[in-house]
C-alpha positions as CSV (number, residue, x, y, z in Angstrom):
1,M,0.0,0.0,0.0
2,S,2.8,2.4,0.9
3,E,4.7,1.6,-2.3
4,D,1.5,2.2,-4.4
5,F,0.9,5.5,-2.6
6,N,4.5,6.6,-3.2
7,F,4.3,5.7,-6.8
8,F,1.1,7.6,-7.1
9,M,2.6,10.8,-5.5
10,L,5.7,10.5,-7.7
11,G,3.5,10.3,-10.8
12,Y,1.4,13.3,-9.6
13,G,4.6,15.3,-8.9
14,L,6.1,14.4,-12.4
15,E,2.8,15.5,-14.0
16,N,2.9,18.9,-12.3
17,V,6.5,19.4,-13.3
18,Q,5.7,18.5,-16.8
19,Q,2.7,20.9,-17.0
20,K,4.8,23.6,-15.4
21,K,7.5,23.0,-18.0
22,I,5.0,23.2,-20.9
23,F,3.6,26.4,-19.5
24,E,7.1,28.0,-19.3
25,E,8.0,26.9,-22.8
26,N,4.7,28.3,-24.3
27,K,5.3,31.5,-22.4
28,E,8.7,31.8,-23.9
29,R,7.5,31.1,-27.4
30,R,4.8,33.7,-27.1
31,H,7.3,36.3,-25.9
32,Q,9.6,35.5,-28.9
33,R,6.7,35.8,-31.4
34,K,5.8,39.2,-29.9
35,E,9.4,40.4,-30.3
36,T,9.7,39.1,-33.9
37,C,6.4,40.3,-35.2
38,P,7.1,43.4,-37.4
39,A,5.7,46.6,-35.9
40,D,4.7,47.9,-39.3
41,S,2.6,44.9,-40.4
42,V,-0.7,46.4,-39.4
43,E,0.3,49.8,-40.5
44,A,1.2,48.5,-43.9
45,L,-2.3,46.9,-44.2
46,M,-4.1,50.0,-43.1
47,A,-1.8,52.6,-44.9
48,E,-4.5,53.7,-47.3
49,M,-7.3,53.8,-44.9
50,P,-8.9,57.1,-43.9
51,F,-8.0,57.0,-40.3
52,V,-6.3,59.8,-38.3
53,D,-3.8,57.2,-37.0
54,T,-3.7,53.6,-35.9
55,D,-5.3,54.4,-32.5
56,I,-8.7,54.9,-34.1
57,E,-8.8,51.4,-35.5
58,N,-7.4,49.9,-32.3
59,E,-10.2,51.6,-30.3
60,F,-12.7,50.3,-32.7
61,V,-11.4,46.8,-32.5
62,V,-11.2,46.8,-28.7
63,H,-14.8,48.1,-28.5
64,A,-16.0,45.4,-30.8
65,T,-14.3,42.5,-29.2
66,S,-14.3,43.4,-25.5
67,E,-17.8,41.8,-24.8
68,I,-16.8,38.7,-26.7
69,N,-13.7,38.1,-24.6
70,I,-15.0,39.0,-21.1
71,I,-15.7,35.3,-20.2
72,K,-12.9,32.9,-20.6
73,K,-12.8,29.2,-20.1
74,R,-10.9,27.8,-17.1
75,K,-7.5,26.6,-18.2
76,R,-7.4,22.8,-17.8
77,I,-4.0,22.6,-19.6
78,A,-2.2,25.8,-18.9
79,G,0.0,26.2,-21.9
80,K,-2.5,25.0,-24.5
81,E,-5.4,27.1,-23.3
82,L,-3.3,30.3,-23.2
83,E,-2.1,29.8,-26.7
84,E,-5.6,29.1,-28.1
85,G,-7.0,32.0,-26.3
86,S,-4.4,34.2,-27.8
87,E,-5.0,32.9,-31.3
88,R,-8.8,33.5,-30.9
89,K,-8.2,37.0,-29.8
90,K,-6.0,37.7,-32.8
91,K,-8.7,36.3,-35.2
92,K,-11.4,38.5,-33.6
93,K,-9.2,41.5,-33.9
94,K,-8.5,40.9,-37.5
95,Q,-12.2,40.1,-38.1
96,Y,-13.5,43.4,-36.8
97,Q,-11.0,45.9,-38.3
98,P,-13.0,48.7,-40.1
99,N,-13.1,48.2,-43.9
100,Y,-15.8,50.8,-44.9
101,F,-16.6,54.4,-44.0
102,I,-19.0,57.3,-44.7
103,S,-17.1,60.0,-46.6
104,L,-17.9,63.6,-47.1
105,P,-15.9,64.4,-50.3
106,I,-14.0,67.6,-50.7
107,T,-14.7,69.0,-54.2
108,N,-14.1,72.7,-53.9
109,P,-11.1,73.6,-56.2
110,E,-10.2,76.4,-53.9
111,I,-9.6,74.0,-51.0
112,T,-7.9,71.2,-53.0
113,G,-5.7,73.9,-54.7
114,S,-4.7,75.5,-51.4
115,I,-3.8,72.1,-49.9
116,Q,-1.8,71.2,-53.0
117,A,0.1,74.5,-52.5
118,V,0.9,73.5,-48.8
119,Q,2.0,70.0,-49.8
120,D,4.3,71.5,-52.5
121,V,6.0,73.8,-49.9
122,I,6.5,71.0,-47.4
123,I,8.0,68.7,-50.1
124,Q,10.3,71.4,-51.2
125,K,11.7,71.5,-47.6
126,D,11.7,67.7,-47.1
127,Q,11.5,65.6,-50.2
128,R,10.9,62.4,-48.2
129,L,7.5,63.5,-47.1
130,S,6.2,63.3,-50.7
131,K,5.2,59.7,-49.8
132,A,3.1,61.0,-47.0
133,M,0.8,63.3,-49.1
134,V,-2.8,62.4,-49.7
135,R,-3.9,62.9,-53.3
136,S,-6.3,65.8,-54.0
137,G,-8.9,63.2,-55.4
138,S,-8.9,61.4,-52.0
139,L,-9.5,64.4,-49.8
140,H,-12.5,63.9,-47.6
141,V,-13.9,64.1,-44.0
142,T,-14.6,60.8,-42.4
143,M,-18.1,60.7,-40.8
144,L,-18.2,57.2,-39.6
145,V,-16.2,53.9,-39.8
146,M,-17.6,50.4,-39.8
147,H,-16.9,46.7,-40.5
148,L,-18.9,44.9,-43.3
149,S,-18.1,41.2,-43.5
150,N,-20.0,40.3,-46.7
151,E,-22.3,41.3,-49.5
152,E,-25.4,41.0,-47.3
153,E,-24.0,43.4,-44.7
154,I,-22.9,45.8,-47.6
155,S,-26.5,45.7,-48.8
156,I,-27.8,46.5,-45.3
157,A,-25.3,49.4,-45.0
158,V,-26.5,50.8,-48.4
159,G,-30.1,50.7,-47.0
160,A,-29.0,52.4,-43.8
161,L,-27.3,55.2,-45.7
162,S,-30.5,55.6,-47.8
163,D,-32.6,55.8,-44.6
164,S,-30.2,58.4,-43.2
165,K,-31.1,60.9,-45.9
166,H,-34.5,61.7,-44.4
167,F,-33.0,62.3,-40.9
168,V,-30.1,64.4,-42.3
169,E,-32.4,66.6,-44.3
170,G,-34.5,67.0,-41.1
171,L,-31.4,68.4,-39.4
172,L,-30.5,70.6,-42.3
173,K,-34.1,72.1,-42.3
174,G,-33.8,73.1,-46.0
175,K,-30.6,75.1,-45.3
176,T,-27.2,74.8,-46.8
177,L,-24.4,73.4,-44.5
178,D,-21.3,75.4,-45.2
179,L,-18.2,74.0,-43.7
180,S,-15.2,76.5,-43.4
181,F,-11.7,75.1,-43.4
182,Q,-9.1,77.2,-41.7
183,G,-5.7,76.4,-40.0
184,I,-3.5,73.3,-39.8
185,D,-2.9,71.1,-36.8
186,H,-1.5,67.6,-36.2
187,F,-1.9,64.4,-34.3
188,R,1.3,63.4,-32.5
189,N,3.3,65.0,-35.3
190,E,2.4,61.9,-37.4
191,V,-0.7,63.3,-39.2
192,G,-1.2,66.8,-40.7
193,F,-4.8,68.0,-41.2
194,V,-6.8,71.1,-42.0
195,K,-9.1,72.1,-39.2
196,L,-12.8,73.0,-39.5
197,A,-13.8,76.4,-38.0
198,E,-15.9,75.9,-34.9
199,N,-19.4,77.3,-35.6
200,D,-23.0,76.3,-35.7
201,H,-22.5,74.4,-39.0
202,T,-19.8,72.3,-37.4
203,A,-22.1,71.5,-34.6
204,I,-24.8,70.3,-37.1
205,L,-22.2,68.1,-38.8
206,T,-21.4,66.5,-35.5
207,E,-25.1,65.8,-34.9
208,I,-25.4,64.3,-38.4
209,A,-22.5,61.9,-37.7
210,E,-24.1,60.9,-34.4
211,T,-27.5,60.4,-36.0
212,M,-26.0,58.2,-38.8
213,K,-24.0,56.2,-36.2
214,K,-27.2,55.4,-34.4
215,I,-29.1,54.4,-37.6
216,F,-26.3,52.0,-38.7
217,Q,-26.1,50.4,-35.3
218,E,-29.9,49.9,-35.2
219,K,-29.5,48.0,-38.5
220,G,-27.0,45.7,-36.8
221,I,-24.0,47.2,-38.4
222,L,-20.8,47.3,-36.3
223,A,-20.2,51.0,-36.7
224,G,-18.6,53.9,-34.7
225,E,-15.7,54.2,-32.3
226,E,-15.0,55.0,-28.7
227,R,-13.7,58.6,-29.1
228,A,-15.8,61.6,-29.8
229,F,-16.3,62.7,-33.4
230,K,-13.7,65.3,-34.4
231,P,-14.1,66.3,-38.0
232,H,-10.9,67.1,-39.9
233,L,-9.4,67.0,-43.3
234,T,-6.2,64.9,-43.5
235,F,-3.7,65.9,-46.1
236,M,-0.5,64.2,-44.9
237,K,0.3,61.1,-42.8
238,L,3.3,59.0,-42.2
239,S,1.3,55.8,-42.2
240,K,1.0,56.0,-46.0
241,S,4.5,54.5,-46.2
242,T,6.2,51.9,-43.9
243,E,9.5,52.8,-45.5
244,L,8.9,56.4,-44.7
245,R,8.1,55.7,-41.0
246,K,11.5,54.1,-40.7
247,Q,13.1,57.3,-41.9
248,V,10.8,59.9,-40.4
249,K,9.5,59.5,-36.9
250,K,7.9,62.9,-36.4
251,I,6.7,65.6,-38.9
252,D,8.4,69.0,-38.1
253,S,5.5,71.4,-37.6
254,S,7.8,74.3,-38.7
255,L,7.4,72.9,-42.3
256,Y,3.9,74.4,-42.5
257,E,4.3,77.2,-40.0
258,D,3.3,79.8,-42.6
259,F,-0.1,78.0,-43.1
260,K,-1.2,77.4,-39.5
261,S,-3.9,80.1,-39.7
262,H,-4.4,80.0,-43.4
263,Y,-8.0,80.1,-44.8
264,F,-8.5,77.2,-47.3
265,G,-12.1,77.7,-48.3
266,D,-15.6,76.5,-47.7
267,E,-17.2,73.2,-48.7
268,I,-20.9,72.8,-49.0
269,L,-22.3,69.5,-47.9
270,H,-23.9,68.1,-51.0
271,R,-23.1,64.4,-50.8
272,L,-22.2,61.5,-48.4
273,D,-20.7,58.3,-49.8
274,L,-20.4,54.7,-48.4
275,C,-16.8,53.9,-49.4
276,S,-14.6,50.9,-49.2
277,M,-11.1,51.2,-47.7
278,L,-9.7,48.1,-49.5
279,K,-11.2,48.0,-53.0
280,K,-9.4,49.7,-55.9
281,K,-9.8,53.5,-56.0
282,Q,-11.3,55.4,-58.9
283,P,-9.1,56.9,-61.6
284,N,-9.4,60.3,-60.0
285,G,-8.0,58.9,-56.7
286,Y,-11.3,58.8,-54.8
287,Y,-12.3,55.7,-53.0
288,Y,-14.6,52.9,-54.4
289,C,-18.1,54.0,-53.7
290,E,-20.9,51.5,-52.9
291,S,-23.7,54.2,-52.7
292,S,-24.3,57.9,-52.1
293,I,-27.0,60.3,-50.9
294,V,-27.2,63.8,-52.3
295,F,-28.5,66.9,-50.6
296,G,-29.7,70.0,-52.6
297,K,-27.6,71.3,-55.4
298,S,-24.2,69.9,-55.8
299,H,-21.1,72.1,-55.7
300,E,-20.1,70.9,-59.2
301,A,-23.5,72.1,-60.6
302,E,-22.9,75.5,-59.1
303,L,-19.5,75.7,-60.6
304,V,-20.9,74.8,-64.1
305,K,-23.6,77.4,-63.6
306,E,-21.2,80.0,-62.6
307,A,-18.8,79.2,-65.5
308,L,-21.8,79.5,-68.0
309,H,-22.7,82.8,-66.4
310,R,-19.2,84.2,-66.9
311,E,-19.1,83.0,-70.5
312,T,-22.5,84.5,-71.2
313,Q,-21.5,87.9,-69.7
314,A,-18.3,87.9,-71.8
315,L,-20.3,87.3,-75.1
316,L,-22.9,90.0,-74.1
317,S,-20.0,92.4,-73.5
318,R,-18.5,91.6,-76.9
319,L,-21.8,92.0,-78.5
320,N,-22.3,95.4,-77.0
321,Q,-18.9,96.5,-78.3
322,I,-19.9,95.4,-81.8
323,K,-23.2,97.4,-81.5
324,E,-21.3,100.5,-80.5
325,L,-19.0,100.2,-83.5
326,L,-21.9,99.8,-85.9
327,S,-23.7,102.8,-84.5
328,S,-20.8,105.1,-85.2
329,P,-21.4,107.3,-88.3
330,E,-17.8,106.9,-89.6
331,I,-18.0,103.1,-89.4
332,R,-21.4,103.0,-91.1
333,M,-20.1,105.2,-94.0
334,K,-17.1,103.0,-94.3
335,I,-19.1,99.9,-94.5
336,K,-21.5,101.5,-97.0
337,K,-18.7,102.6,-99.2
338,E,-17.0,99.2,-99.1
339,L,-20.3,97.5,-100.1
340,F,-20.9,100.1,-102.9
341,D,-17.4,99.7,-104.3
342,D,-17.6,95.9,-104.2
343,R,-21.0,96.1,-106.1
344,H,-19.6,98.5,-108.6
345,N,-16.6,96.4,-109.3
346,S,-18.7,93.3,-109.6
347,N,-21.0,95.0,-112.2
348,S,-18.0,96.3,-114.2
349,T,-16.4,92.8,-114.3
350,W,-19.6,91.2,-115.5
351,K,-20.2,93.9,-118.2
352,S,-16.6,93.3,-119.5
353,C,-17.2,89.6,-119.7
354,V,-20.4,90.1,-121.7
355,D,-18.8,92.5,-124.1
356,S,-15.9,90.1,-124.9
357,G,-18.1,87.1,-125.1
358,S,-19.7,84.4,-123.0
359,P,-18.3,84.3,-119.4
360,N,-17.9,80.5,-119.8
361,E,-15.6,81.1,-122.8
362,Q,-13.2,83.1,-120.7
363,L,-12.6,80.1,-118.4
């Protein structure tokens, strides 16, 4: 009996030692994986996404997965359970990364032209930052981010966007939402953006963003983020290039010092788009668009109308000049004389041809 008990205790002790050894080995492997995982892997994937920085996506991911991972199973086999739990968490994080967003496109040439001028000045001072610049066709204000897993969810999101139009028009109350862009600021010296002037219109824009967030969430769409809505217009970010991030850790704010209070122009809210972060962009640089809602007259239509008005005014001005010339007695006499001389010369030529024979014979 004593020998059996000793044997049992010895086996139990060996099993504990073995489990402890497995636990330590798995812990060391996880530590090594954490060290060898490239820091830029996520940033490379998200480089073209319309985030302020990687923190926004992280906050979204944590918010989406926190409830899923609150309850964990008791670890029966220490090393194996820890490793499986870690793998599940990684899969959930990848699954819920935002891949769609609601965009307010910037189409006013005054704004895009001014931003291009700022970008040119910065690049002249630091050529490396050319890789950080956002193309003029991609300029936008992000209203809402979301994750859509499949075509069915995309269809639901399109419906939610369509439903949003009625509520947004209710907030606008038939008035034009004029967004004024002035001044430059940055996020941690890694992202440069143009600020929106704080006024009643900006407050309405914030209310629109919150209303749309609620509508999408009520449809079952995983949308929104933890932090408060802060509208801005990003024109430069280091995350666009992993190679650049190795060379430049911070953007020197003195590069755009002269534009920190610059007025860039006004953008009228005329359209909101449901855009993909991952699908191929359009030829003009704008994101792939699944659906749109339009409010009032578009800015492009106003520009065309204004251009036609300018052309019409120029033609009317030229026509008035011609009328003034024709009303001058000297000009009228000159025209009359030229017409009379031409008629006299024509008659003389015809008479000469008749006298000498048939006009056809002279040919």
